[in-house]
PDB file of N, CA, C and O in Angstrom:
ATOM      1  N   UNK A   1     107.832   9.664-193.350  1.00  0.00           N
ATOM      2  CA  UNK A   1     109.259   9.837-193.177  1.00  0.00           C
ATOM      3  C   UNK A   1     109.533  10.103-191.703  1.00  0.00           C
ATOM      4  O   UNK A   1     108.834  10.891-191.067  1.00  0.00           O
ATOM      5  N   UNK A   2     110.540   9.450-191.171  1.00  0.00           N
ATOM      6  CA  UNK A   2     110.910   9.708-189.785  1.00  0.00           C
ATOM      7  C   UNK A   2     112.418   9.863-189.684  1.00  0.00           C
ATOM      8  O   UNK A   2     113.179   9.212-190.401  1.00  0.00           O
ATOM      9  N   UNK A   3     112.826  10.727-188.789  1.00  0.00           N
ATOM     10  CA  UNK A   3     114.233  11.001-188.569  1.00  0.00           C
ATOM     11  C   UNK A   3     114.332  11.718-187.239  1.00  0.00           C
ATOM     12  O   UNK A   3     113.339  12.254-186.749  1.00  0.00           O
ATOM     13  N   UNK A   4     115.506  11.736-186.655  1.00  0.00           N
ATOM     14  CA  UNK A   4     115.665  12.457-185.395  1.00  0.00           C
ATOM     15  C   UNK A   4     115.961  13.933-185.619  1.00  0.00           C
ATOM     16  O   UNK A   4     115.930  14.715-184.669  1.00  0.00           O
ATOM     17  N   UNK A   5     116.247  14.328-186.853  1.00  0.00           N
ATOM     18  CA  UNK A   5     116.555  15.718-187.165  1.00  0.00           C
ATOM     19  C   UNK A   5     115.260  16.439-187.538  1.00  0.00           C
ATOM     20  O   UNK A   5     114.758  16.292-188.652  1.00  0.00           O
ATOM     21  N   UNK A   6     114.729  17.211-186.605  1.00  0.00           N
ATOM     22  CA  UNK A   6     113.460  17.908-186.817  1.00  0.00           C
ATOM     23  C   UNK A   6     113.529  18.878-187.992  1.00  0.00           C
ATOM     24  O   UNK A   6     112.553  19.024-188.728  1.00  0.00           O
ATOM     25  N   UNK A   7     114.670  19.545-188.179  1.00  0.00           N
ATOM     26  CA  UNK A   7     114.806  20.479-189.293  1.00  0.00           C
ATOM     27  C   UNK A   7     114.741  19.757-190.636  1.00  0.00           C
ATOM     28  O   UNK A   7     114.208  20.298-191.605  1.00  0.00           O
ATOM     29  N   UNK A   8     115.272  18.560-190.698  1.00  0.00           N
ATOM     30  CA  UNK A   8     115.207  17.768-191.926  1.00  0.00           C
ATOM     31  C   UNK A   8     113.769  17.364-192.232  1.00  0.00           C
ATOM     32  O   UNK A   8     113.332  17.460-193.379  1.00  0.00           O
ATOM     33  N   UNK A   9     113.043  16.922-191.237  1.00  0.00           N
ATOM     34  CA  UNK A   9     111.632  16.542-191.414  1.00  0.00           C
ATOM     35  C   UNK A   9     110.800  17.754-191.807  1.00  0.00           C
ATOM     36  O   UNK A   9     109.967  17.677-192.711  1.00  0.00           O
ATOM     37  N   UNK A  10     111.027  18.871-191.126  1.00  0.00           N
ATOM     38  CA  UNK A  10     110.318  20.113-191.449  1.00  0.00           C
ATOM     39  C   UNK A  10     110.597  20.512-192.890  1.00  0.00           C
ATOM     40  O   UNK A  10     109.687  20.912-193.616  1.00  0.00           O
ATOM     41  N   UNK A  11     111.848  20.403-193.301  1.00  0.00           N
ATOM     42  CA  UNK A  11     112.232  20.775-194.663  1.00  0.00           C
ATOM     43  C   UNK A  11     111.584  19.865-195.700  1.00  0.00           C
ATOM     44  O   UNK A  11     111.095  20.336-196.727  1.00  0.00           O
ATOM     45  N   UNK A  12     111.580  18.585-195.436  1.00  0.00           N
ATOM     46  CA  UNK A  12     110.939  17.636-196.353  1.00  0.00           C
ATOM     47  C   UNK A  12     109.472  18.017-196.562  1.00  0.00           C
ATOM     48  O   UNK A  12     108.990  18.071-197.694  1.00  0.00           O
ATOM     49  N   UNK A  13     108.777  18.277-195.471  1.00  0.00           N
ATOM     50  CA  UNK A  13     107.350  18.602-195.561  1.00  0.00           C
ATOM     51  C   UNK A  13     107.109  19.951-196.222  1.00  0.00           C
ATOM     52  O   UNK A  13     106.158  20.094-196.990  1.00  0.00           O
ATOM     53  N   UNK A  14     107.945  20.940-195.941  1.00  0.00           N
ATOM     54  CA  UNK A  14     107.770  22.264-196.546  1.00  0.00           C
ATOM     55  C   UNK A  14     108.003  22.209-198.052  1.00  0.00           C
ATOM     56  O   UNK A  14     107.253  22.817-198.816  1.00  0.00           O
ATOM     57  N   UNK A  15     109.029  21.492-198.483  1.00  0.00           N
ATOM     58  CA  UNK A  15     109.295  21.364-199.923  1.00  0.00           C
ATOM     59  C   UNK A  15     108.173  20.590-200.604  1.00  0.00           C
ATOM     60  O   UNK A  15     107.782  20.911-201.726  1.00  0.00           O
ATOM     61  N   UNK A  16     107.665  19.586-199.934  1.00  0.00           N
ATOM     62  CA  UNK A  16     106.560  18.785-200.474  1.00  0.00           C
ATOM     63  C   UNK A  16     105.274  19.612-200.585  1.00  0.00           C
ATOM     64  O   UNK A  16     104.563  19.528-201.586  1.00  0.00           O
ATOM     65  N   UNK A  17     104.982  20.408-199.555  1.00  0.00           N
ATOM     66  CA  UNK A  17     103.705  21.120-199.486  1.00  0.00           C
ATOM     67  C   UNK A  17     103.729  22.531-200.057  1.00  0.00           C
ATOM     68  O   UNK A  17     102.691  23.032-200.488  1.00  0.00           O
ATOM     69  N   UNK A  18     104.885  23.181-200.072  1.00  0.00           N
ATOM     70  CA  UNK A  18     104.932  24.571-200.507  1.00  0.00           C
ATOM     71  C   UNK A  18     106.267  24.899-201.177  1.00  0.00           C
ATOM     72  O   UNK A  18     106.991  25.773-200.699  1.00  0.00           O
ATOM     73  N   UNK A  19     106.606  24.220-202.269  1.00  0.00           N
ATOM     74  CA  UNK A  19     107.913  24.434-202.901  1.00  0.00           C
ATOM     75  C   UNK A  19     108.111  25.847-203.439  1.00  0.00           C
ATOM     76  O   UNK A  19     109.233  26.354-203.436  1.00  0.00           O
ATOM     77  N   UNK A  20     107.042  26.487-203.898  1.00  0.00           N
ATOM     78  CA  UNK A  20     107.184  27.832-204.457  1.00  0.00           C
ATOM     79  C   UNK A  20     107.604  28.849-203.400  1.00  0.00           C
ATOM     80  O   UNK A  20     108.420  29.728-203.676  1.00  0.00           O
ATOM     81  N   UNK A  21     107.056  28.736-202.204  1.00  0.00           N
ATOM     82  CA  UNK A  21     107.423  29.670-201.135  1.00  0.00           C
ATOM     83  C   UNK A  21     108.858  29.424-200.669  1.00  0.00           C
ATOM     84  O   UNK A  21     109.599  30.376-200.420  1.00  0.00           O
ATOM     85  N   UNK A  22     109.246  28.184-200.552  1.00  0.00           N
ATOM     86  CA  UNK A  22     110.632  27.867-200.175  1.00  0.00           C
ATOM     87  C   UNK A  22     111.581  28.414-201.235  1.00  0.00           C
ATOM     88  O   UNK A  22     112.611  29.004-200.907  1.00  0.00           O
ATOM     89  N   UNK A  23     111.241  28.220-202.486  1.00  0.00           N
ATOM     90  CA  UNK A  23     112.067  28.716-203.586  1.00  0.00           C
ATOM     91  C   UNK A  23     112.154  30.238-203.576  1.00  0.00           C
ATOM     92  O   UNK A  23     113.214  30.801-203.848  1.00  0.00           O
ATOM     93  N   UNK A  24     111.047  30.904-203.265  1.00  0.00           N
ATOM     94  CA  UNK A  24     111.042  32.368-203.187  1.00  0.00           C
ATOM     95  C   UNK A  24     112.018  32.846-202.113  1.00  0.00           C
ATOM     96  O   UNK A  24     112.785  33.782-202.335  1.00  0.00           O
ATOM     97  N   UNK A  25     111.983  32.202-200.955  1.00  0.00           N
ATOM     98  CA  UNK A  25     112.883  32.578-199.869  1.00  0.00           C
ATOM     99  C   UNK A  25     114.342  32.301-200.238  1.00  0.00           C
ATOM    100  O   UNK A  25     115.219  33.113-199.943  1.00  0.00           O
ATOM    101  N   UNK A  26     114.603  31.170-200.876  1.00  0.00           N
ATOM    102  CA  UNK A  26     115.971  30.862-201.302  1.00  0.00           C
ATOM    103  C   UNK A  26     116.478  31.872-202.327  1.00  0.00           C
ATOM    104  O   UNK A  26     117.652  32.242-202.310  1.00  0.00           O
ATOM    105  N   UNK A  27     115.605  32.313-203.207  1.00  0.00           N
ATOM    106  CA  UNK A  27     115.985  33.337-204.181  1.00  0.00           C
ATOM    107  C   UNK A  27     116.344  34.637-203.483  1.00  0.00           C
ATOM    108  O   UNK A  27     117.287  35.323-203.878  1.00  0.00           O
ATOM    109  N   UNK A  28     115.596  34.974-202.449  1.00  0.00           N
ATOM    110  CA  UNK A  28     115.886  36.170-201.658  1.00  0.00           C
ATOM    111  C   UNK A  28     117.243  36.037-200.971  1.00  0.00           C
ATOM    112  O   UNK A  28     118.044  36.971-200.986  1.00  0.00           O
ATOM    113  N   UNK A  29     117.498  34.884-200.375  1.00  0.00           N
ATOM    114  CA  UNK A  29     118.793  34.653-199.717  1.00  0.00           C
ATOM    115  C   UNK A  29     119.929  34.756-200.736  1.00  0.00           C
ATOM    116  O   UNK A  29     120.971  35.347-200.456  1.00  0.00           O
ATOM    117  N   UNK A  30     119.721  34.183-201.906  1.00  0.00           N
ATOM    118  CA  UNK A  30     120.735  34.225-202.961  1.00  0.00           C
ATOM    119  C   UNK A  30     121.007  35.668-203.384  1.00  0.00           C
ATOM    120  O   UNK A  30     122.159  36.060-203.570  1.00  0.00           O
ATOM    121  N   UNK A  31     119.961  36.440-203.531  1.00  0.00           N
ATOM    122  CA  UNK A  31     120.084  37.835-203.965  1.00  0.00           C
ATOM    123  C   UNK A  31     120.905  38.657-202.981  1.00  0.00           C
ATOM    124  O   UNK A  31     121.688  39.513-203.393  1.00  0.00           O
ATOM    125  N   UNK A  32     120.737  38.410-201.701  1.00  0.00           N
ATOM    126  CA  UNK A  32     121.403  39.208-200.668  1.00  0.00           C
ATOM    127  C   UNK A  32     122.666  38.550-200.115  1.00  0.00           C
ATOM    128  O   UNK A  32     123.252  39.050-199.154  1.00  0.00           O
ATOM    129  N   UNK A  33     123.086  37.447-200.704  1.00  0.00           N
ATOM    130  CA  UNK A  33     124.190  36.672-200.137  1.00  0.00           C
ATOM    131  C   UNK A  33     125.464  37.491-199.950  1.00  0.00           C
ATOM    132  O   UNK A  33     125.955  38.134-200.878  1.00  0.00           O
ATOM    133  N   UNK A  34     125.973  37.449-198.754  1.00  0.00           N
ATOM    134  CA  UNK A  34     127.261  38.022-198.372  1.00  0.00           C
ATOM    135  C   UNK A  34     127.629  37.378-197.046  1.00  0.00           C
ATOM    136  O   UNK A  34     126.825  36.660-196.450  1.00  0.00           O
ATOM    137  N   UNK A  35     128.820  37.631-196.596  1.00  0.00           N
ATOM    138  CA  UNK A  35     129.245  37.059-195.317  1.00  0.00           C
ATOM    139  C   UNK A  35     128.342  37.548-194.187  1.00  0.00           C
ATOM    140  O   UNK A  35     127.902  36.756-193.352  1.00  0.00           O
ATOM    141  N   UNK A  36     128.066  38.852-194.161  1.00  0.00           N
ATOM    142  CA  UNK A  36     127.204  39.407-193.109  1.00  0.00           C
ATOM    143  C   UNK A  36     125.784  38.846-193.190  1.00  0.00           C
ATOM    144  O   UNK A  36     125.177  38.529-192.167  1.00  0.00           O
ATOM    145  N   UNK A  37     125.259  38.725-194.411  1.00  0.00           N
ATOM    146  CA  UNK A  37     123.901  38.203-194.578  1.00  0.00           C
ATOM    147  C   UNK A  37     123.828  36.739-194.153  1.00  0.00           C
ATOM    148  O   UNK A  37     122.847  36.313-193.545  1.00  0.00           O
ATOM    149  N   UNK A  38     124.863  35.976-194.474  1.00  0.00           N
ATOM    150  CA  UNK A  38     124.930  34.572-194.057  1.00  0.00           C
ATOM    151  C   UNK A  38     124.753  34.461-192.542  1.00  0.00           C
ATOM    152  O   UNK A  38     123.949  33.664-192.059  1.00  0.00           O
ATOM    153  N   UNK A  39     125.511  35.264-191.803  1.00  0.00           N
ATOM    154  CA  UNK A  39     125.424  35.193-190.341  1.00  0.00           C
ATOM    155  C   UNK A  39     124.097  35.742-189.816  1.00  0.00           C
ATOM    156  O   UNK A  39     123.613  35.308-188.771  1.00  0.00           O
ATOM    157  N   UNK A  40     123.517  36.690-190.535  1.00  0.00           N
ATOM    158  CA  UNK A  40     122.191  37.189-190.162  1.00  0.00           C
ATOM    159  C   UNK A  40     121.158  36.066-190.291  1.00  0.00           C
ATOM    160  O   UNK A  40     120.342  35.866-189.391  1.00  0.00           O
ATOM    161  N   UNK A  41     121.192  35.342-191.398  1.00  0.00           N
ATOM    162  CA  UNK A  41     120.277  34.210-191.603  1.00  0.00           C
ATOM    163  C   UNK A  41     120.546  33.135-190.561  1.00  0.00           C
ATOM    164  O   UNK A  41     119.613  32.587-189.975  1.00  0.00           O
ATOM    165  N   UNK A  42     121.804  32.837-190.330  1.00  0.00           N
ATOM    166  CA  UNK A  42     122.197  31.792-189.381  1.00  0.00           C
ATOM    167  C   UNK A  42     121.657  32.073-187.985  1.00  0.00           C
ATOM    168  O   UNK A  42     121.231  31.152-187.288  1.00  0.00           O
ATOM    169  N   UNK A  43     121.671  33.331-187.575  1.00  0.00           N
ATOM    170  CA  UNK A  43     121.268  33.697-186.215  1.00  0.00           C
ATOM    171  C   UNK A  43     119.782  34.008-186.074  1.00  0.00           C
ATOM    172  O   UNK A  43     119.300  34.239-184.965  1.00  0.00           O
ATOM    173  N   UNK A  44     119.057  34.015-187.183  1.00  0.00           N
ATOM    174  CA  UNK A  44     117.627  34.321-187.146  1.00  0.00           C
ATOM    175  C   UNK A  44     116.833  33.088-186.703  1.00  0.00           C
ATOM    176  O   UNK A  44     117.090  31.974-187.158  1.00  0.00           O
ATOM    177  N   UNK A  45     115.873  33.304-185.814  1.00  0.00           N
ATOM    178  CA  UNK A  45     114.995  32.226-185.353  1.00  0.00           C
ATOM    179  C   UNK A  45     113.621  32.386-185.993  1.00  0.00           C
ATOM    180  O   UNK A  45     113.120  33.503-186.121  1.00  0.00           O
ATOM    181  N   UNK A  46     113.022  31.294-186.386  1.00  0.00           N
ATOM    182  CA  UNK A  46     111.681  31.322-186.968  1.00  0.00           C
ATOM    183  C   UNK A  46     110.952  30.026-186.647  1.00  0.00           C
ATOM    184  O   UNK A  46     111.560  28.961-186.536  1.00  0.00           O
ATOM    185  N   UNK A  47     109.644  30.140-186.502  1.00  0.00           N
ATOM    186  CA  UNK A  47     108.778  28.965-186.359  1.00  0.00           C
ATOM    187  C   UNK A  47     108.116  28.597-187.681  1.00  0.00           C
ATOM    188  O   UNK A  47     107.438  27.573-187.776  1.00  0.00           O
ATOM    189  N   UNK A  48     108.311  29.429-188.700  1.00  0.00           N
ATOM    190  CA  UNK A  48     107.697  29.215-190.001  1.00  0.00           C
ATOM    191  C   UNK A  48     108.421  28.079-190.734  1.00  0.00           C
ATOM    192  O   UNK A  48     109.625  28.179-190.973  1.00  0.00           O
ATOM    193  N   UNK A  49     107.714  27.005-191.094  1.00  0.00           N
ATOM    194  CA  UNK A  49     108.360  25.860-191.756  1.00  0.00           C
ATOM    195  C   UNK A  49     109.089  26.223-193.050  1.00  0.00           C
ATOM    196  O   UNK A  49     110.138  25.653-193.349  1.00  0.00           O
ATOM    197  N   UNK A  50     108.539  27.168-193.819  1.00  0.00           N
ATOM    198  CA  UNK A  50     109.188  27.565-195.069  1.00  0.00           C
ATOM    199  C   UNK A  50     110.498  28.298-194.800  1.00  0.00           C
ATOM    200  O   UNK A  50     111.483  28.090-195.508  1.00  0.00           O
ATOM    201  N   UNK A  51     110.515  29.154-193.780  1.00  0.00           N
ATOM    202  CA  UNK A  51     111.739  29.866-193.413  1.00  0.00           C
ATOM    203  C   UNK A  51     112.774  28.906-192.824  1.00  0.00           C
ATOM    204  O   UNK A  51     113.967  29.036-193.097  1.00  0.00           O
ATOM    205  N   UNK A  52     112.324  27.952-192.024  1.00  0.00           N
ATOM    206  CA  UNK A  52     113.232  26.942-191.468  1.00  0.00           C
ATOM    207  C   UNK A  52     113.884  26.162-192.609  1.00  0.00           C
ATOM    208  O   UNK A  52     115.084  25.887-192.576  1.00  0.00           O
ATOM    209  N   UNK A  53     113.091  25.812-193.608  1.00  0.00           N
ATOM    210  CA  UNK A  53     113.585  25.044-194.746  1.00  0.00           C
ATOM    211  C   UNK A  53     114.576  25.842-195.576  1.00  0.00           C
ATOM    212  O   UNK A  53     115.646  25.341-195.922  1.00  0.00           O
ATOM    213  N   UNK A  54     114.226  27.082-195.896  1.00  0.00           N
ATOM    214  CA  UNK A  54     115.138  27.922-196.675  1.00  0.00           C
ATOM    215  C   UNK A  54     116.449  28.118-195.922  1.00  0.00           C
ATOM    216  O   UNK A  54     117.525  28.073-196.517  1.00  0.00           O
ATOM    217  N   UNK A  55     116.358  28.333-194.622  1.00  0.00           N
ATOM    218  CA  UNK A  55     117.557  28.488-193.793  1.00  0.00           C
ATOM    219  C   UNK A  55     118.385  27.203-193.822  1.00  0.00           C
ATOM    220  O   UNK A  55     119.604  27.251-193.986  1.00  0.00           O
ATOM    221  N   UNK A  56     117.735  26.077-193.666  1.00  0.00           N
ATOM    222  CA  UNK A  56     118.398  24.772-193.658  1.00  0.00           C
ATOM    223  C   UNK A  56     119.172  24.547-194.962  1.00  0.00           C
ATOM    224  O   UNK A  56     120.332  24.135-194.934  1.00  0.00           O
ATOM    225  N   UNK A  57     118.533  24.817-196.095  1.00  0.00           N
ATOM    226  CA  UNK A  57     119.167  24.623-197.402  1.00  0.00           C
ATOM    227  C   UNK A  57     120.293  25.632-197.606  1.00  0.00           C
ATOM    228  O   UNK A  57     121.391  25.267-198.028  1.00  0.00           O
ATOM    229  N   UNK A  58     120.020  26.891-197.307  1.00  0.00           N
ATOM    230  CA  UNK A  58     121.009  27.963-197.485  1.00  0.00           C
ATOM    231  C   UNK A  58     122.261  27.710-196.649  1.00  0.00           C
ATOM    232  O   UNK A  58     123.375  27.800-197.166  1.00  0.00           O
ATOM    233  N   UNK A  59     122.093  27.396-195.370  1.00  0.00           N
ATOM    234  CA  UNK A  59     123.248  27.163-194.505  1.00  0.00           C
ATOM    235  C   UNK A  59     124.026  25.927-194.938  1.00  0.00           C
ATOM    236  O   UNK A  59     125.253  25.902-194.847  1.00  0.00           O
ATOM    237  N   UNK A  60     123.324  24.913-195.404  1.00  0.00           N
ATOM    238  CA  UNK A  60     124.021  23.724-195.893  1.00  0.00           C
ATOM    239  C   UNK A  60     124.819  24.026-197.154  1.00  0.00           C
ATOM    240  O   UNK A  60     125.920  23.506-197.334  1.00  0.00           O
ATOM    241  N   UNK A  61     124.276  24.854-198.014  1.00  0.00           N
ATOM    242  CA  UNK A  61     124.961  25.176-199.266  1.00  0.00           C
ATOM    243  C   UNK A  61     126.202  26.020-199.025  1.00  0.00           C
ATOM    244  O   UNK A  61     127.239  25.785-199.647  1.00  0.00           O
ATOM    245  N   UNK A  62     126.114  26.989-198.142  1.00  0.00           N
ATOM    246  CA  UNK A  62     127.205  27.931-197.951  1.00  0.00           C
ATOM    247  C   UNK A  62     128.105  27.600-196.770  1.00  0.00           C
ATOM    248  O   UNK A  62     129.078  28.314-196.530  1.00  0.00           O
ATOM    249  N   UNK A  63     127.817  26.565-196.044  1.00  0.00           N
ATOM    250  CA  UNK A  63     128.636  26.231-194.882  1.00  0.00           C
ATOM    251  C   UNK A  63     129.835  25.380-195.281  1.00  0.00           C
ATOM    252  O   UNK A  63     129.886  24.832-196.382  1.00  0.00           O
ATOM    253  N   UNK A  64     130.765  25.283-194.397  1.00  0.00           N
ATOM    254  CA  UNK A  64     131.981  24.514-194.615  1.00  0.00           C
ATOM    255  C   UNK A  64     131.652  23.087-195.027  1.00  0.00           C
ATOM    256  O   UNK A  64     130.957  22.365-194.311  1.00  0.00           O
ATOM    257  N   UNK A  65     132.155  22.692-196.182  1.00  0.00           N
ATOM    258  CA  UNK A  65     131.952  21.354-196.738  1.00  0.00           C
ATOM    259  C   UNK A  65     130.488  21.010-197.001  1.00  0.00           C
ATOM    260  O   UNK A  65     130.163  19.854-197.271  1.00  0.00           O
ATOM    261  N   UNK A  66     129.619  21.985-196.927  1.00  0.00           N
ATOM    262  CA  UNK A  66     128.213  21.841-197.293  1.00  0.00           C
ATOM    263  C   UNK A  66     127.492  20.713-196.574  1.00  0.00           C
ATOM    264  O   UNK A  66     126.741  19.968-197.204  1.00  0.00           O
ATOM    265  N   UNK A  67     127.699  20.571-195.286  1.00  0.00           N
ATOM    266  CA  UNK A  67     126.930  19.593-194.528  1.00  0.00           C
ATOM    267  C   UNK A  67     126.634  20.108-193.129  1.00  0.00           C
ATOM    268  O   UNK A  67     127.332  20.981-192.612  1.00  0.00           O
ATOM    269  N   UNK A  68     125.598  19.562-192.531  1.00  0.00           N
ATOM    270  CA  UNK A  68     125.201  19.927-191.180  1.00  0.00           C
ATOM    271  C   UNK A  68     126.104  19.202-190.197  1.00  0.00           C
ATOM    272  O   UNK A  68     126.302  17.991-190.294  1.00  0.00           O
ATOM    273  N   UNK A  69     126.648  19.952-189.253  1.00  0.00           N
ATOM    274  CA  UNK A  69     127.522  19.364-188.243  1.00  0.00           C
ATOM    275  C   UNK A  69     126.772  19.062-186.954  1.00  0.00           C
ATOM    276  O   UNK A  69     127.321  18.435-186.047  1.00  0.00           O
ATOM    277  N   UNK A  70     125.529  19.500-186.869  1.00  0.00           N
ATOM    278  CA  UNK A  70     124.748  19.330-185.654  1.00  0.00           C
ATOM    279  C   UNK A  70     123.289  19.169-186.034  1.00  0.00           C
ATOM    280  O   UNK A  70     122.876  19.606-187.107  1.00  0.00           O
ATOM    281  N   UNK A  71     122.509  18.549-185.170  1.00  0.00           N
ATOM    282  CA  UNK A  71     121.081  18.424-185.438  1.00  0.00           C
ATOM    283  C   UNK A  71     120.323  19.661-184.994  1.00  0.00           C
ATOM    284  O   UNK A  71     119.143  19.796-185.317  1.00  0.00           O
ATOM    285  N   UNK A  72     120.949  20.557-184.273  1.00  0.00           N
ATOM    286  CA  UNK A  72     120.294  21.779-183.802  1.00  0.00           C
ATOM    287  C   UNK A  72     120.714  22.949-184.677  1.00  0.00           C
ATOM    288  O   UNK A  72     121.892  23.302-184.711  1.00  0.00           O
ATOM    289  N   UNK A  73     119.764  23.556-185.388  1.00  0.00           N
ATOM    290  CA  UNK A  73     120.084  24.681-186.266  1.00  0.00           C
ATOM    291  C   UNK A  73     120.711  25.839-185.497  1.00  0.00           C
ATOM    292  O   UNK A  73     121.616  26.496-186.012  1.00  0.00           O
ATOM    293  N   UNK A  74     120.255  26.101-184.285  1.00  0.00           N
ATOM    294  CA  UNK A  74     120.757  27.240-183.531  1.00  0.00           C
ATOM    295  C   UNK A  74     122.145  27.003-182.958  1.00  0.00           C
ATOM    296  O   UNK A  74     122.788  27.953-182.513  1.00  0.00           O
ATOM    297  N   UNK A  75     122.621  25.779-182.953  1.00  0.00           N
ATOM    298  CA  UNK A  75     123.932  25.478-182.393  1.00  0.00           C
ATOM    299  C   UNK A  75     124.939  25.034-183.449  1.00  0.00           C
ATOM    300  O   UNK A  75     125.956  24.419-183.129  1.00  0.00           O
ATOM    301  N   UNK A  76     124.652  25.345-184.689  1.00  0.00           N
ATOM    302  CA  UNK A  76     125.556  24.920-185.755  1.00  0.00           C
ATOM    303  C   UNK A  76     126.885  25.657-185.667  1.00  0.00           C
ATOM    304  O   UNK A  76     126.935  26.864-185.434  1.00  0.00           O
ATOM    305  N   UNK A  77     127.930  24.919-185.853  1.00  0.00           N
ATOM    306  CA  UNK A  77     129.255  25.518-185.959  1.00  0.00           C
ATOM    307  C   UNK A  77     129.571  25.564-187.441  1.00  0.00           C
ATOM    308  O   UNK A  77     130.060  24.594-188.021  1.00  0.00           O
ATOM    309  N   UNK A  78     129.282  26.707-188.042  1.00  0.00           N
ATOM    310  CA  UNK A  78     129.411  26.837-189.483  1.00  0.00           C
ATOM    311  C   UNK A  78     130.529  27.800-189.840  1.00  0.00           C
ATOM    312  O   UNK A  78     130.877  28.690-189.063  1.00  0.00           O
ATOM    313  N   UNK A  79     131.072  27.611-190.998  1.00  0.00           N
ATOM    314  CA  UNK A  79     132.095  28.490-191.536  1.00  0.00           C
ATOM    315  C   UNK A  79     131.593  28.990-192.880  1.00  0.00           C
ATOM    316  O   UNK A  79     131.095  28.220-193.701  1.00  0.00           O
ATOM    317  N   UNK A  80     131.731  30.273-193.086  1.00  0.00           N
ATOM    318  CA  UNK A  80     131.266  30.888-194.317  1.00  0.00           C
ATOM    319  C   UNK A  80     132.130  30.426-195.484  1.00  0.00           C
ATOM    320  O   UNK A  80     133.358  30.470-195.411  1.00  0.00           O
ATOM    321  N   UNK A  81     131.492  29.990-196.547  1.00  0.00           N
ATOM    322  CA  UNK A  81     132.204  29.537-197.733  1.00  0.00           C
ATOM    323  C   UNK A  81     131.977  30.549-198.849  1.00  0.00           C
ATOM    324  O   UNK A  81     130.881  30.637-199.403  1.00  0.00           O
ATOM    325  N   UNK A  82     133.001  31.301-199.172  1.00  0.00           N
ATOM    326  CA  UNK A  82     132.889  32.412-200.110  1.00  0.00           C
ATOM    327  C   UNK A  82     132.598  31.951-201.528  1.00  0.00           C
ATOM    328  O   UNK A  82     131.829  32.605-202.232  1.00  0.00           O
ATOM    329  N   UNK A  83     133.174  30.868-201.959  1.00  0.00           N
ATOM    330  CA  UNK A  83     133.079  30.461-203.357  1.00  0.00           C
ATOM    331  C   UNK A  83     131.868  29.594-203.684  1.00  0.00           C
ATOM    332  O   UNK A  83     131.719  29.159-204.826  1.00  0.00           O
ATOM    333  N   UNK A  84     131.025  29.340-202.733  1.00  0.00           N
ATOM    334  CA  UNK A  84     129.841  28.520-203.002  1.00  0.00           C
ATOM    335  C   UNK A  84     128.853  29.300-203.855  1.00  0.00           C
ATOM    336  O   UNK A  84     128.809  30.530-203.817  1.00  0.00           O
ATOM    337  N   UNK A  85     128.076  28.573-204.611  1.00  0.00           N
ATOM    338  CA  UNK A  85     127.029  29.213-205.402  1.00  0.00           C
ATOM    339  C   UNK A  85     125.708  28.522-205.113  1.00  0.00           C
ATOM    340  O   UNK A  85     125.655  27.318-204.863  1.00  0.00           O
ATOM    341  N   UNK A  86     124.661  29.301-205.152  1.00  0.00           N
ATOM    342  CA  UNK A  86     123.316  28.779-204.951  1.00  0.00           C
ATOM    343  C   UNK A  86     122.496  29.221-206.138  1.00  0.00           C
ATOM    344  O   UNK A  86     122.389  30.417-206.409  1.00  0.00           O
ATOM    345  N   UNK A  87     121.918  28.280-206.846  1.00  0.00           N
ATOM    346  CA  UNK A  87     121.074  28.648-207.977  1.00  0.00           C
ATOM    347  C   UNK A  87     119.935  29.511-207.485  1.00  0.00           C
ATOM    348  O   UNK A  87     119.340  29.234-206.444  1.00  0.00           O
ATOM    349  N   UNK A  88     119.630  30.561-208.237  1.00  0.00           N
ATOM    350  CA  UNK A  88     118.558  31.449-207.816  1.00  0.00           C
ATOM    351  C   UNK A  88     117.198  30.764-207.879  1.00  0.00           C
ATOM    352  O   UNK A  88     116.274  31.166-207.173  1.00  0.00           O
ATOM    353  N   UNK A  89     117.064  29.748-208.703  1.00  0.00           N
ATOM    354  CA  UNK A  89     115.820  28.994-208.777  1.00  0.00           C
ATOM    355  C   UNK A  89     116.145  27.511-208.674  1.00  0.00           C
ATOM    356  O   UNK A  89     116.846  26.955-209.520  1.00  0.00           O
ATOM    357  N   UNK A  90     115.634  26.890-207.645  1.00  0.00           N
ATOM    358  CA  UNK A  90     115.837  25.456-207.465  1.00  0.00           C
ATOM    359  C   UNK A  90     114.591  24.722-207.929  1.00  0.00           C
ATOM    360  O   UNK A  90     113.488  25.264-207.870  1.00  0.00           O
ATOM    361  N   UNK A  91     114.761  23.522-208.378  1.00  0.00           N
ATOM    362  CA  UNK A  91     113.636  22.708-208.825  1.00  0.00           C
ATOM    363  C   UNK A  91     113.193  21.840-207.660  1.00  0.00           C
ATOM    364  O   UNK A  91     113.706  20.738-207.463  1.00  0.00           O
ATOM    365  N   UNK A  92     112.235  22.344-206.890  1.00  0.00           N
ATOM    366  CA  UNK A  92     111.809  21.669-205.678  1.00  0.00           C
ATOM    367  C   UNK A  92     110.569  20.821-205.872  1.00  0.00           C
ATOM    368  O   UNK A  92     110.221  20.035-204.992  1.00  0.00           O
ATOM    369  N   UNK A  93     109.903  20.958-206.987  1.00  0.00           N
ATOM    370  CA  UNK A  93     108.667  20.203-207.199  1.00  0.00           C
ATOM    371  C   UNK A  93     108.955  18.798-207.656  1.00  0.00           C
ATOM    372  O   UNK A  93     108.027  18.021-207.882  1.00  0.00           O
TER     373      UNK A  93
END
């Protein structure tokens, strides 16, 4: 798989290679979801592929219109979406 969006490629590989860990992190994000927590996740930097993937999915789910507006995770212009829901367990396998 090739793409210019490094976060998308990282996410594809993390879900393929370690879906249980990505799911665990998403469950944690879901459990703590709030406006403040959203921005905490958004501003957190990580080199861990599983954390990058969970962040990528979480921000896409809860961001305005549920899509990425930029290819750079750290420069996303996101708006918190209060009514969005994220399943506590996703089927990533």
